[in-house]
C-alpha positions in Angstrom: -12.1 1.0 -4.0 -14.2 4.1 -2.4 -12.4 5.2 0.9 -13.7 6.6 4.1 -12.4 9.5 5.6 -9.9 7.2 7.1 -8.7 5.9 3.8 -5.8 6.3 2.2 -3.7 6.5 -1.1 -0.2 5.8 -2.2 0.9 5.9 -5.7 4.1 6.4 -7.6 5.2 5.7 -11.3 2.6 6.7 -13.9 0.0 7.1 -12.1 1.4 9.3 -9.1 -1.1 11.6 -8.3 -0.4 15.2 -8.9 -0.3 16.5 -4.9 0.0 15.1 -1.3 3.1 14.0 0.4 6.2 13.0 -1.9 8.2 10.3 -0.4 11.2 9.0 -1.9 11.8 5.1 -2.6 14.2 3.3 -4.9 11.5 2.4 -7.5 11.3 5.4 -9.4 12.9 8.8 -9.9 9.9 11.2 -8.6 9.6 9.2 -5.7 5.4 8.3 -4.3 2.7 10.4 -3.5 0.8 9.4 -0.2 -2.3 11.7 0.7 -2.6 13.9 3.6 -2.1 12.0 7.1 -4.1 14.0 9.9 -4.2 10.9 12.3 -2.8 7.7 13.5 -5.6 5.6 11.5 -4.6 7.4 8.7 -0.7 6.7 9.4 -1.3 2.8 10.2 -3.6 2.7 6.3 -1.1 4.4 4.5 1.9 1.8 6.3 -0.3 -0.9 4.4 -0.3 1.0 1.1 3.0 2.0 1.2 4.7 -1.3 2.1 2.2 -2.9 -0.7 3.3 -0.1 -3.4 6.5 -1.0 -2.5 6.6 -4.8 -2.6 4.4 -4.8 -6.1 7.8 -3.0 -7.2 10.1 -5.3 -6.5 8.0 -8.5 -6.5 7.6 -7.4 -10.5 10.9 -6.8 -10.7 11.7 -10.4 -9.5 9.3 -11.9 -11.8 10.2 -10.1 -14.9 6.8 -8.5 -15.3 7.3 -4.5 -16.7 5.3 -1.8 -14.1 5.0 1.4 -15.3 2.6 2.3 -12.1 1.3 1.3 -9.0 -1.4 2.7 -6.7 -2.6 1.2 -3.5 -5.7 2.4 -1.6 -6.0 1.7 2.4 -8.7 1.9 4.2 -10.3 0.6 7.6 -12.4 0.6 10.3 -12.3 1.1 13.8 -14.9 -0.2 16.8 -16.3 2.2 19.6 -13.0 1.6 21.5 -10.8 2.8 18.2 -9.6 -1.0 18.1 -9.4 -1.6 14.3 -11.2 -4.1 12.5 -9.5 -4.6 10.4 -7.4 -3.0 7.3 -8.0 -3.3 3.6 -6.2 -2.4 0.1 -6.7 -2.4 -3.3 -3.9 -2.0 -5.8 -4.0 -0.8 -10.1 -1.3 -1.3 -11.8 -0.2 0.3 -14.9 1.9 -2.6 -16.9 1.4 -4.1 -20.6 1.6 -7.2 -18.9 -1.1 -10.3 -19.2 -4.3 -10.5 -16.7 -2.5 -13.8 -15.8 1.0 -12.0 -15.0 -0.9 -9.4 -12.8 -2.5 -11.9 -10.7 0.3 -13.8 -10.2 2.4 -10.8 -9.2 -1.1 -9.2 -7.2 -1.1 -13.1 -4.9 3.0 -13.0 -4.8 2.8 -9.2 -3.2 0.0 -9.7 -0.9 1.8 -13.0 0.4 5.0 -11.4 0.7 4.3 -8.1 1.8 5.3 -7.8 5.3 3.2 -4.9 6.7 -0.2 -6.5 6.3 1.8 -10.0 7.0 2.6 -8.6 10.4 -1.0 -6.8 11.0 -2.5 -10.7 10.3 0.0 -12.4 12.8 -1.3 -9.0 15.7 1.5 -7.4 17.2 2.0 -7.1 20.4 2.7 -3.0 21.6 3.6 -2.1 24.6 4.6 1.3 26.5 8.6 1.1 26.8 9.4 1.5 30.5 
């Protein structure tokens, strides 16, 4: 996936990027590395990428699929008033599992990933008073 200036990448395991911001997570000893983020658009896209990455490990474990590494790219656009026009993500998985098993994993993660589900449903956001 070719990333725009608003795109982000989250990586872990054998696909861990050599540079970026390192975050701890439960799935790998070295944590995950995320690309530099400098604005809210990056953070929105990063929420999707990190959620999908973590859920790929979680659902792979549940399905008995061995995953050595995961990389998730997330990107999207905004209209002239800076309303999101949508978020798209792509996942690369380092695994010796069959293509059918990896396709099942991708489908299960797409259905389970909480942040993409929340965004798809629409999220009310209000300033606290």
